[in-house]
N, C-alpha and C positions, 0 to 999 in steps of 0.2 A: 671360346672368341674366334674360331673359323667360323662357325654358324652365323656369328652377327656380321662377319664380312661376306657370306655369301647370301644375304637379303639385299636386294636391292635398295630399299626404302631404308634399311638400318645402315647403309653404308652411305647413302646420300646424308642421314643425321650426325654419322660420324666424320664426314668431310666438311661439313658447315662448322661443326663444334672446334675442329681444327683452330679457329681464328678466334675462339672465346668462346666466353658464357650465352648462353642464347635463354630465352623465354620461351615455353611452348609455343606462345603467340606467334613469335617470330619463325620459329619454324612452321609452323602451319602454313604461315602466310607466303614464305618464301619456297615452301614444297609444295604449295596448292593440294594441301590434304586435310579431311578433317582431324579434327582435335583428337577425337577417340583412337582414330589411327596411328598418329604422333606419340599421342601416350602410351599405347601398348607397346610401340616399337622400342620406346623409350626405358618402359618398365623390362623390356628383356637385355636392353644393353645394360641396363643397371644390377641386375642379376648377374649378367657376365663379367660383372667389374671391370667394365669399359667408358661409362660413364657416371657421374654423381650428381646428384638432385640438392637443390636449396632451394626453400620455401621463402618466401616475402610475404606477407599478407596472402592473396587471394593466388599469388603468381608463383609458379615453377620455373626454375632456372636450372640448366643444365650445362657441366662442361665435360669436359675428357678427365677421365683418370690420371694420373702422373704415371708413366711405366712402372709398373711392379718386377719386371724381371726383363732380360734381354730380349725373352720373345714377345714380351708385351710390346717392346722400343721398335723393335724389326717391324711388326706388323702397323704399328703407326707409321715408321717409316713407310713402306709399302701405301700406305695411303696417299702419302703426301707425293711419293713419286713415280709410284707405279699406275695410279691413276688417273694422275694428271690430265692424260688425254681422253678421257671417259666424257663423251659430250654431254650427258645428264647431270653429271657433278659439275662440269665447268658452266651449263647454265644456272645451277641453284647457285653457285658463287656468284655470278654475274647477276643474277636478278637479286641478291641478298646485297650486293654494290649498289645496283640503281633504287631500289628501295630505302638504302642508307639505313639497314637495320640497326636500330638503336641496342645493341648488347648490354643487355640487363636493365633495360628501362624501359618496361612494358607500360602503357598508359595505366592510369589509376581508373 
């Protein structure tokens, strides 16, 4: 879990998923990264047990896994409070708001 929190791209993904499930297309748009980059980091986060994936047709949706331990809960709490003032995370959140990201509703 510490490795997942040490990678800037993975930290950005975790931060965006705090607000709820997102499709890969939403993540790539908000973060302005190529789809293979987002998918590679999402696969790592899945292996670390931090996110879960759900398929719906051709789209994959990702969400945070509910905390399984006190340690896991504290890491998520840290993401919420400790990184609140990290400029890149704030920019991502603001961009998602401006773009009116449609959580769980990718285009057909």
